N, C-alpha and C positions, 0 to 999 in steps of 0.2 A: 504494499500499500504506500502511495506517495504522500509525503507530508504536504501541508498547505504551502510551505515555502518553496516546494519544488514545482507547484502548478505554474503554468505560463501566466505571465503578468496580465495579458489581455483578458483572462478569465477570472481574475481575482481583484477585488477592491480592498484596499487596506483600510480598516476602520481605526483601530488603535493597536499598536503592537502589544501583545502578540496575537490579537484577534484578526481573522480574515473571513470575509463572507464571499461566497461564490455569487456571481451576477444573478443567476437564476433564483437563488435564495432571496436576494434583495427585491427582485421583480415580484416574487410571491408575496413577500412582506408588503410591498407597495399596493399590490392588488387587494390584500386583506384589509389594509388600512382604508382604502377607498370604499370597499364593501361596508365596513363598519360605519364610515361617515355617511354613506347613503342610507343605511338602516337607521342611524340615529337622527337623520334629518326628518324622518317620519314621526318621531316623538317630539311633538311640538309643545314644549313646556312654557316657552315664552313667545308671545306674539307682539310684534311691533305695530303700533297704530299710526304709522306715518301718513298713509293715504287719508285717514279720518282727519288728522291734523291739517293736512293741506286743504281738504274740503272746507274745514272750519276757518282757515285763514288763507284764502286763495291769492291775496296780494301782500307784498312786502316792499315797502317804500315805493309803491306805485307799479311794481313789476310783478307779473304772474309768477307764482311759486311752482316751479317744476322740480322734478327729481334732480336734474342737472344743476339748477340754480341752488337748490337746497344743499347738494353735495359740496358745491363751491363754497357756500356760506359756512358750512360745518367743518370743512377741511378734509373731506375724504373723496375718494374717486367716485365717479358717477355709477360705475358698475357695482361698487360696494353698496351705495345708496339704493340701487335697484334691488339688490338681494335683500337688504333690510326691509324695504317697503313691501316686497312681494313675499316676505316671510319664507325664504328659501333655506332655512336652517343656518343662517349666517350669524356668527358670534361677533359682536362688536365690543369695543372698549367702553369703559365708563367715561372716558374723555369725550367720545362721540355722543354718548347719551346725554352728558352734561351740555354739550354744544347744541344738541337738538332741544333740550329744555330751555336753554337761553334764547335760541332762535324763535321758538314758539311761545316763549314766556309762560311756561307751564311746569307742572310737577312731573316727577319721574313716572308716576302711575298713569299719567296722560300719554306717555310715550310708549311704555311697555305694559304688557298684561301677562300675568303669571297663571298657569293652569297646573296645579299639582299632579293631576292624573294624566295630563297630556292629551286629553280627549277632545275638548272643545276647540273649535277654530274661530 
């Protein structure tokens, strides 16, 4: 049996000496992580209420509030804001939630809703 150090360099990724993982093992691990993330995205414990807040405050300084405009004002990418607004299992930081509360001049419970059983949408 060959030791890990005798394997061709193209088939081995060095993590931290003396540990080495074969590329196929890393691909399997990445696939499992993606599967777990997809499965966890269906467990909706927290729902963001961005669309409701935009409906309640359609204008900001005379300008229509869109997800792109909101993302710009809050300081995140528009793709991240879209994931938050559409409740796609996106985890955001407290800094972003704080910025949303400041933008809409509201409390945190106006921005997010918690469901302990993950059932209600």
